[in-house]
C-alpha positions as CSV (number, residue, x, y, z in Angstrom):
1,M,26.7,-9.7,-20.9
2,A,23.1,-9.1,-21.4
3,E,21.5,-7.4,-18.6
4,Q,19.1,-9.8,-16.4
5,A,15.2,-9.2,-17.1
6,L,13.5,-8.2,-14.1
7,T,11.1,-10.8,-12.8
8,P,8.6,-11.1,-9.9
9,E,11.0,-13.3,-8.1
10,L,13.8,-10.4,-8.3
11,M,11.3,-8.0,-7.3
12,L,10.6,-9.9,-4.0
13,G,14.4,-10.3,-3.6
14,A,14.8,-6.4,-3.8
15,Y,11.9,-5.7,-1.6
16,A,13.3,-7.8,1.3
17,V,16.4,-5.8,1.3
18,G,14.7,-2.3,1.1
19,L,14.9,-1.5,-2.9
20,F,12.0,-0.8,-4.9
21,P,11.7,0.4,-8.6
22,M,9.9,3.1,-10.3
23,A,10.0,4.5,-13.8
24,A,10.2,8.3,-14.6
25,N,7.0,8.3,-16.4
26,A,4.6,6.1,-18.2
27,E,6.4,6.0,-21.4
28,D,9.9,5.4,-19.9
29,T,11.1,2.1,-20.7
30,E,13.5,1.9,-18.0
31,L,13.3,1.4,-14.3
32,Q,15.5,2.9,-11.6
33,W,16.0,1.3,-8.2
34,Y,15.2,3.6,-5.0
35,D,16.6,3.1,-1.5
36,P,15.6,6.3,0.3
37,D,17.3,7.6,3.3
38,P,15.3,8.6,5.3
39,R,12.6,6.1,4.8
40,G,8.9,7.0,5.1
41,I,6.8,4.5,7.5
42,I,3.5,4.5,9.3
43,P,3.9,2.9,12.6
44,L,0.9,0.6,12.8
45,E,0.2,1.0,16.6
46,G,0.8,4.9,16.2
47,F,-1.7,5.3,13.1
48,H,-3.8,8.4,13.7
49,L,-7.5,8.2,12.7
50,P,-9.3,11.6,12.7
51,R,-12.7,11.4,14.1
52,R,-14.4,12.7,11.1
53,L,-12.6,10.2,9.0
54,Q,-13.5,7.3,11.3
55,R,-17.3,8.4,10.9
56,T,-16.9,8.2,7.4
57,V,-15.5,4.8,7.5
58,L,-17.9,3.2,9.7
59,S,-20.8,4.9,7.9
60,D,-20.6,2.3,5.1
61,K,-20.7,5.1,2.5
62,F,-18.2,3.1,0.5
63,S,-18.2,-0.6,-0.1
64,V,-14.8,-1.8,0.8
65,T,-13.4,-5.1,-0.8
66,V,-9.8,-6.7,-1.0
67,N,-8.2,-8.2,-4.1
68,Q,-11.3,-8.0,-6.2
69,D,-9.9,-5.7,-9.0
70,F,-6.2,-5.4,-8.6
71,A,-5.6,-4.4,-12.1
72,G,-8.5,-1.8,-11.9
73,V,-6.8,-0.4,-8.8
74,M,-3.4,-0.1,-10.5
75,Q,-5.0,1.6,-13.5
76,G,-6.7,4.2,-11.3
77,C,-3.2,4.8,-9.7
78,A,-1.7,5.3,-13.2
79,T,-4.6,7.6,-14.4
80,P,-3.5,11.3,-14.6
81,A,-5.2,13.4,-11.9
82,P,-5.1,17.1,-10.8
83,G,-1.8,17.5,-8.8
84,R,-0.5,14.2,-10.3
85,E,-0.1,14.8,-14.0
86,E,2.5,12.1,-14.6
87,T,2.7,8.6,-13.3
88,W,5.8,6.4,-12.4
89,I,3.7,3.3,-13.4
90,N,4.7,2.2,-16.8
91,Q,3.7,-1.2,-18.5
92,E,6.7,-3.1,-17.1
93,I,5.4,-2.1,-13.5
94,F,2.1,-2.7,-14.4
95,T,3.0,-6.3,-15.8
96,L,5.0,-7.2,-12.8
97,F,2.8,-6.4,-10.2
98,C,0.0,-8.0,-11.6
99,A,2.2,-11.2,-11.9
100,L,2.9,-10.4,-8.0
101,H,-0.6,-10.5,-7.5
102,K,-1.4,-13.6,-9.3
103,M,1.6,-15.3,-7.1
104,G,-0.4,-14.0,-3.8
105,Y,2.3,-11.3,-2.9
106,A,0.6,-8.2,-4.2
107,H,-2.6,-6.9,-2.9
108,S,-5.3,-4.2,-3.5
109,V,-8.0,-2.6,-1.4
110,E,-10.9,-1.2,-3.5
111,C,-13.6,1.5,-2.4
112,R,-16.6,1.6,-4.5
113,L,-19.3,4.2,-4.4
114,N,-22.8,3.0,-6.1
115,G,-21.0,0.1,-7.6
116,E,-18.2,2.2,-9.2
117,L,-14.6,1.9,-8.4
118,V,-13.8,5.3,-7.0
119,G,-10.6,4.8,-5.0
120,G,-8.1,2.2,-3.7
121,L,-4.6,1.2,-3.0
122,Y,-2.1,-1.3,-3.8
123,G,1.2,-2.9,-2.4
124,V,3.2,-5.7,-1.7
125,A,3.0,-8.2,1.4
126,L,6.2,-10.2,2.4
127,G,6.4,-11.9,5.8
128,G,5.0,-9.2,8.3
129,A,6.0,-6.2,6.0
130,F,3.6,-4.3,3.7
131,F,5.1,-2.1,1.0
132,G,2.5,0.5,0.1
133,E,2.9,1.4,-3.6
134,S,0.3,3.9,-4.6
135,M,-3.2,4.9,-4.1
136,F,-5.9,7.0,-6.0
137,S,-9.2,8.6,-5.3
138,R,-11.8,9.9,-7.8
139,V,-14.0,11.1,-4.8
140,T,-13.4,12.8,-1.4
141,D,-12.0,10.4,1.2
142,A,-12.0,7.3,-1.0
143,S,-8.2,6.6,-0.8
144,K,-8.2,7.5,2.9
145,V,-10.9,5.1,3.6
146,A,-8.8,2.3,1.7
147,L,-5.9,3.3,3.7
148,V,-7.8,2.9,7.3
149,H,-9.1,-0.6,6.2
150,L,-5.6,-1.5,5.3
151,V,-4.0,-0.4,8.4
152,A,-6.9,-2.4,10.5
153,R,-6.2,-5.5,8.4
154,L,-2.5,-5.2,9.0
155,R,-2.7,-4.6,12.6
156,L,-5.3,-7.5,13.1
157,C,-3.1,-9.9,11.1
158,G,0.1,-9.3,13.0
159,F,2.4,-7.2,10.6
160,S,5.3,-5.1,12.0
161,V,6.1,-2.7,9.0
162,L,4.0,-0.5,6.7
163,D,6.4,1.1,4.3
164,T,5.4,4.3,2.4
165,Q,8.8,4.7,0.7
166,F,8.8,8.5,1.1
167,G,7.4,10.8,3.8
168,T,4.6,13.3,2.8
169,D,2.7,16.1,4.6
170,H,-0.4,14.0,3.6
171,L,0.8,10.7,5.3
172,A,2.0,12.8,8.5
173,R,-1.7,13.5,9.2
174,F,-2.1,9.8,9.8
175,G,0.9,9.4,11.9
176,G,3.5,8.7,9.0
177,V,7.1,9.5,9.9
178,E,10.6,9.2,8.4
179,I,13.2,7.2,9.9
180,P,17.0,6.4,9.2
181,A,17.4,4.0,6.4
182,Q,19.4,1.5,8.7
183,D,16.6,1.6,11.5
184,Y,14.2,0.9,8.7
185,K,16.3,-2.1,7.3
186,A,16.6,-3.5,10.8
187,S,13.0,-3.6,11.3
188,L,12.6,-4.8,7.9
189,E,15.1,-7.8,8.2
190,R,12.9,-9.0,11.1
191,A,9.7,-8.5,9.4
192,V,10.3,-10.5,6.4
193,Q,11.6,-13.5,8.4
194,M,8.1,-13.7,10.0
195,L,5.7,-16.3,8.4
196,P,3.5,-14.7,6.0
197,C,1.0,-12.5,7.6
198,W,-1.6,-11.5,4.9
199,R,-5.1,-12.8,5.0
200,D,-7.5,-12.2,2.4
201,T,-10.4,-12.9,4.5
202,V,-11.0,-11.0,7.9
203,P,-14.7,-10.7,9.0
204,D,-16.2,-7.2,8.5
205,D,-17.2,-6.9,12.0
206,V,-13.8,-7.8,13.0
207,I,-12.5,-5.1,10.9
208,K,-14.9,-2.4,12.4
209,A,-14.2,-3.3,15.7
210,E,-10.4,-2.7,14.9
211,I,-11.4,0.6,13.4
212,K,-13.4,1.7,16.5
213,A,-10.4,0.7,18.6
214,M,-8.0,3.0,16.7
215,R,-9.5,6.0,18.8
216,G,-10.6,4.0,21.6
217,A,-14.2,4.2,20.5
């Protein structure tokens, strides 16, 4: 029997039960499914925003937009950079996520400096869960600013899960933790049953007020 082709619909079903695909590198034509234990998350109410970064975010140094250049953000994430010489984003991953974006499930946050795309992130929203996929930065703080804007938006829109797949020292600085897979999946099951929480349009002043509230300022 021929292997079933991976479709955007199958991708959503996999995310709903805690699975996600990755390729070994950009040239690899096969995808592997991952189900980490422990699982990396950022508790939305426990997000740690360093004071210096908060000042940078609120300074408007970067112009931040949502879903204005999804393909550009994916390409930025797939481009080799110091410390990340290989990517897990192959052509099939790129095509599938662009399809999910057109369907309204995959979203990007873009950071521009003087009109140039210099950083951002993308992921999938399903109910009240957001699955962070990748981020990139071409100038200092660009991806961090995108993350802060994402967290503010998720908090305002009523999300309950921000999945980072794996825990890293970098994410730990922002409150990221690893939890047992069974605890993650219990939270995920509740989250995906929620009505869709994502909203493209959230007023800038509301986002800024939430960012200020992250430090009680």
